[in-house]
C-alpha positions in Angstrom: 17.9 32.8 -2.9 15.4 35.6 -2.9 13.8 34.7 -6.3 11.9 38.2 -5.9 15.1 40.1 -6.3 16.2 38.0 -9.3 13.0 38.4 -11.3 12.2 41.9 -10.4 12.4 44.1 -13.5 15.3 46.3 -13.7 14.9 49.5 -15.3 17.9 51.7 -16.1 17.3 55.3 -17.1 13.6 54.6 -17.8 14.4 51.9 -20.1 13.6 48.1 -20.2 14.1 45.2 -22.6 12.3 42.0 -22.5 14.8 40.8 -25.2 17.6 40.8 -22.5 15.7 37.9 -20.5 16.0 34.4 -21.6 12.5 33.1 -21.4 13.9 29.7 -20.7 15.9 30.8 -17.7 15.4 28.9 -14.6 18.0 30.5 -12.4 19.5 27.2 -11.5 16.2 25.7 -10.4 15.8 22.1 -11.4 12.2 20.8 -12.3 12.2 18.1 -9.6 13.0 20.6 -6.9 10.5 23.0 -8.1 7.8 20.5 -8.3 8.5 19.1 -4.7 9.0 22.7 -3.5 5.4 23.8 -4.7 3.7 20.8 -3.1 5.6 21.2 0.1 4.6 24.9 0.5 1.0 24.6 -0.7 0.1 24.5 3.1 2.1 27.5 3.6 0.0 29.5 1.1 -3.1 28.1 2.7 -2.0 29.2 6.2 -0.9 32.8 5.2 -4.2 33.4 3.2 -6.2 32.0 6.1 -4.3 34.5 8.4 -4.9 37.3 6.0 -8.7 36.5 6.0 -8.8 36.5 9.7 -6.9 39.6 10.1 -9.5 41.3 7.8 -7.9 44.7 7.0 -5.5 44.2 4.1 -5.7 42.8 0.6 -3.6 41.4 -2.3 -3.8 42.3 -5.9 -2.1 39.8 -8.5 -1.7 41.0 -12.0 -1.1 38.4 -14.6 -0.2 39.8 -18.1 1.6 38.1 -21.0 1.1 37.0 -24.6 -1.4 34.4 -25.8 -0.2 31.0 -24.6 2.1 32.5 -21.9 0.1 30.7 -19.2 -2.1 33.0 -17.2 -4.8 30.5 -16.8 -2.3 27.8 -16.1 -0.6 29.9 -13.4 -4.1 30.6 -11.7 -4.9 26.7 -11.6 -1.4 25.6 -10.6 0.2 28.4 -8.4 -2.8 29.8 -6.8 -4.8 26.5 -6.2 -3.9 26.0 -2.5 -5.8 29.1 -1.6 -9.3 28.9 -0.1 -11.9 29.9 -2.8 -13.8 31.9 -0.2 -11.1 34.5 -0.1 -10.0 34.5 -3.7 -11.7 36.2 -6.8 -10.5 36.1 -10.4 -11.3 38.7 -12.7 -10.5 38.5 -16.6 -10.3 41.6 -18.7 -11.2 41.1 -22.4 -12.3 43.7 -25.0 -14.1 46.5 -23.2 -17.8 46.3 -23.6 -19.7 49.3 -24.9 -20.7 50.4 -21.3 -17.0 50.3 -20.4 -15.9 52.2 -23.5 -18.2 55.0 -22.2 -16.3 55.4 -19.1 -12.6 56.2 -18.1 -10.3 53.0 -18.9 -9.8 52.5 -15.3 -13.6 52.4 -14.4 -13.9 48.7 -15.0 -10.7 48.1 -13.1 -11.9 49.9 -9.9 -15.0 48.1 -10.0 -13.1 44.8 -9.6 -10.7 45.9 -7.0 -10.3 43.5 -3.8 -12.2 44.5 -0.6 -10.4 43.5 2.7 -9.4 40.7 3.2 -9.6 39.2 -0.4 -6.8 38.1 -2.8 -8.0 39.3 -6.4 -6.3 37.8 -9.4 -6.5 40.0 -12.7 -6.2 37.9 -15.7 -5.1 40.7 -18.0 -5.6 44.3 -16.5 -5.3 47.9 -16.7 -2.2 47.4 -18.8 -4.4 46.2 -21.7 -5.1 49.9 -22.3 -1.4 50.6 -22.9 -0.6 47.3 -24.7 -3.4 46.4 -27.1 -4.4 50.1 -27.3 -0.8 51.1 -28.3 -0.2 48.3 -31.0 -3.7 48.5 -32.4 -3.8 52.3 -32.3 -7.2 52.3 -30.6 -6.3 55.7 -29.1 -3.7 58.3 -30.0 0.0 58.0 -28.8 -0.7 61.0 -26.7 -3.4 59.3 -24.8 -1.5 56.2 -24.3 1.3 58.1 -22.8 -0.9 59.9 -20.5 -1.9 56.5 -19.2 1.2 55.3 -17.7 1.2 58.1 -15.1 -2.5 57.6 -14.5 -1.8 53.8 -13.8 1.1 54.7 -11.5 -1.0 57.2 -9.5 -3.9 54.6 -9.3 -1.5 51.8 -8.0 0.1 54.0 -5.5 -3.4 55.0 -4.4 -4.1 51.4 -3.8 -0.9 50.8 -1.9 -1.0 53.7 0.3 -4.6 54.3 1.1 -6.1 51.1 0.7 -3.3 48.8 2.0 -3.2 46.8 -0.9 -0.1 44.8 -1.7 0.3 44.6 -5.7 2.2 41.8 -7.5 2.5 42.3 -11.2 3.9 39.3 -13.2 4.7 39.5 -16.9 4.7 36.0 -18.1 7.5 36.1 -20.7 7.3 33.5 -23.4 9.4 33.0 -26.4 8.3 33.5 -30.0 9.2 29.9 -30.9 7.6 28.5 -27.9 4.3 30.3 -28.5 4.3 29.0 -32.2 4.6 25.4 -30.7 1.8 26.0 -28.2 -0.5 27.4 -30.7 0.0 24.4 -33.0 -0.6 22.1 -30.0 -3.8 24.0 -29.4 -5.1 23.0 -32.7 -4.7 19.2 -32.1 -5.9 19.2 -28.4 -9.8 19.2 -28.0 -9.4 20.4 -24.4 -7.5 23.5 -25.6 -8.9 24.2 -29.1 -11.8 26.2 -28.0 -9.1 28.8 -26.7 -7.9 29.3 -30.4 -9.0 32.1 -32.3 -7.8 33.2 -35.7 -7.1 36.6 -34.2 -4.2 34.8 -32.3 -2.4 34.6 -35.6 -2.7 38.3 -36.3 -1.7 39.3 -33.1 1.3 37.1 -33.3 2.2 38.9 -36.6 2.8 42.0 -34.5 5.0 40.4 -32.0 7.8 42.9 -32.4 5.2 45.8 -31.7 3.8 44.1 -28.6 7.4 43.5 -27.2 8.0 47.3 -27.7 4.7 48.0 -25.9 5.6 45.6 -23.0 9.0 47.2 -22.6 7.6 50.7 -22.5 4.8 49.4 -19.9 7.4 47.8 -17.6 9.9 50.6 -17.8 7.3 53.3 -17.1 5.3 51.5 -14.4 7.6 49.6 -12.2 7.5 51.3 -9.1 8.7 50.7 -5.4 4.9 50.2 -4.4 4.2 48.0 -7.6 7.1 46.5 -9.1 6.9 44.2 -12.1 8.4 40.7 -12.0 9.2 39.2 -15.2 8.7 35.3 -15.1 10.7 33.4 -17.9 7.4 31.3 -19.0 8.8 28.8 -21.5 8.9 26.2 -18.8 5.7 25.8 -17.3 7.0 24.3 -14.0 9.4 27.2 -13.6 6.6 29.8 -14.1 4.2 28.0 -11.6 7.1 27.8 -9.0 8.4 31.3 -9.4 4.8 32.9 -9.2 3.9 30.8 -6.0 7.2 31.4 -4.4 6.9 35.2 -4.7 3.3 35.0 -3.6 4.4 33.0 -0.4 7.5 35.2 0.4 5.5 38.4 0.0 2.6 37.0 2.2 5.1 35.9 4.7 6.7 39.5 4.8 3.3 41.0 5.3 3.1 38.6 8.2 -0.9 38.7 8.8 -1.9 37.7 12.5 -5.2 36.2 13.9 -6.8 38.8 15.9 -7.2 38.5 19.5 -10.7 39.4 20.5 -11.0 40.4 24.1 -13.1 37.6 25.6 -13.5 36.0 29.0 -12.3 32.6 28.0 -12.6 31.1 31.4 -16.0 32.3 31.9 -17.2 31.5 28.5 -16.0 28.1 29.0 -17.5 27.6 32.2 -20.9 28.7 30.6 -20.5 26.3 27.8 -19.6 23.4 30.2 -22.8 24.2 32.2 -25.1 24.4 29.2 
């Protein structure tokens, strides 16, 4: 089963609807199999990333978007942990700082882009500027509309000119599941620090955010930067699906160890004589 094909967002006539995707869906994958598979292939992620690092000329950008409690932090922790920290960087995008607000909305994104041969993970991303900005009316609708095409051109530039493979994941959590996770945060000292009263006000605008996600995915799912919609009610499936897509994509990239021109017999003889 090619999970990439199953989870890639399907846009018809420029339209998309998250409501058509069940956040409990697991596509026939059972938890025991997913967890076994994730453990089994951890070494494969490590190997592929090591080859990417040694090759030294390409990059991978992973974009994680989703409503509060959808599991962006958890996905990074569980699905990406086998990668060597030396070659991975995680960047979180929160409310823009005063300095960032003085620049174009992509300015802070460009500053965080990966350099070969890194993998960079965006915890939230440029899409905040067509999601939050649209729902909270931080800019006019005309400005938001112009940003979709700017994002598409930006991502195409990354893919074509900078040899960056872009993986965009929308972690799709259900309304009832979010309620339960927010309540659990209130009673868990290890997660309470994540809770903010603004979480409740954002939740009250759920329908508006779903509409904004529909538009972002419909307008910005392209051949060079497709969106993958990950049913995220079941954390184990979310972790498995993201890891599986990452593995399959890296395997398709097929990074290779470089073959430097060295006189190996001569160098070996020199070392033995030293």
